[in-house]
C-alpha positions in Angstrom: -13.1 17.5 0.7 -16.8 16.5 0.1 -18.6 13.4 1.2 -18.7 12.0 -2.4 -15.0 12.5 -2.9 -14.1 10.7 0.4 -16.5 7.7 -0.6 -14.9 7.5 -4.1 -11.4 7.1 -2.3 -12.8 4.7 0.1 -13.9 2.4 -2.7 -10.4 2.0 -3.7 -9.7 0.6 -0.1 -12.3 -1.9 -0.2 -11.6 -5.6 -0.7 -12.7 -6.6 -4.1 -13.7 -10.0 -2.9 -15.8 -9.3 0.2 -16.4 -5.7 -0.7 -15.7 -4.7 3.0 -13.1 -2.3 4.3 -9.6 -3.9 3.9 -8.3 -5.9 6.8 -4.7 -7.1 6.6 -4.5 -5.8 3.1 -2.7 -7.8 0.3 -1.9 -6.7 -3.3 -1.8 -8.9 -6.3 1.4 -8.4 -8.0 -0.1 -8.7 -11.5 -3.0 -6.3 -11.4 -2.4 -4.3 -8.1 -5.9 -4.9 -6.8 -6.2 -4.9 -3.0 -7.9 -7.5 -0.9 -8.1 -8.9 2.7 -5.5 -11.4 3.4 -8.1 -13.8 4.9 -10.2 -13.4 1.6 -7.5 -14.0 -0.8 -6.1 -16.9 1.3 -9.6 -18.5 1.3 -9.9 -18.0 -2.5 -6.4 -19.4 -3.3 -6.7 -22.5 -1.0 -10.4 -23.3 -1.6 -11.1 -22.1 -5.2 -8.1 -21.9 -7.6 -4.6 -20.7 -7.7 -5.2 -17.5 -9.6 -6.1 -14.0 -8.8 -10.0 -13.7 -8.8 -9.7 -10.2 -10.5 -7.0 -10.6 -13.3 -6.9 -14.4 -13.4 -3.1 -14.5 -13.3 -1.6 -17.6 -11.7 -0.9 -16.6 -8.1 0.4 -18.1 -4.9 0.1 -16.9 -1.3 3.8 -16.1 -1.1 3.5 -13.8 -4.1 1.1 -11.4 -2.4 2.4 -8.0 -1.3 1.7 -6.9 2.2 0.3 -3.4 2.1 0.8 -2.3 5.8 0.1 1.4 4.7 -3.4 0.6 3.5 -4.6 0.2 7.1 -3.2 3.7 7.9 -5.2 4.9 4.8 -8.4 3.3 5.7 -8.3 4.6 9.4 -7.8 8.2 8.0 -10.7 7.6 5.6 -12.7 6.6 8.5 -11.9 9.8 10.3 -12.8 11.8 7.2 -16.1 10.0 6.7 -17.0 10.5 10.6 -16.2 14.2 10.1 -18.3 14.4 6.8 -21.3 12.6 8.7 -21.0 15.0 11.6 -20.9 18.1 9.2 -24.0 16.8 7.4 -25.9 16.2 10.8 -25.1 19.8 11.7 -26.3 21.2 8.3 -29.5 19.2 8.7 -30.0 20.7 12.2 -29.3 24.1 10.8 -32.0 23.5 8.1 -34.5 22.4 10.7 -33.8 25.4 12.9 -34.2 27.8 9.9 -37.5 26.2 8.8 -38.8 26.5 12.3 -37.8 30.1 12.6 -39.4 30.8 9.1 -42.6 29.0 10.0 -43.1 30.6 13.4 -41.8 34.1 12.8 
């Protein structure tokens, strides 16, 4: 899986409110968008009682707890770390090749 594919998947697991990696993920039962519990709780209590994405009426008790989302984000973190390490190794290889070509 390439770096761009991993990043595309990671986008799905970002909170649509804070745009960070999901923490204690909740799902809107109307539009199925994922968000952090703290973000949506703040929105529903301080802003308005509707989903900030689809605007459907929404109460805290209606949110769906997505325990599996944390496992997926942990796996994505691992893939991103592996991808970064591979990228760094490729850069070192390019540097070594350029050095070799330049001096030999």
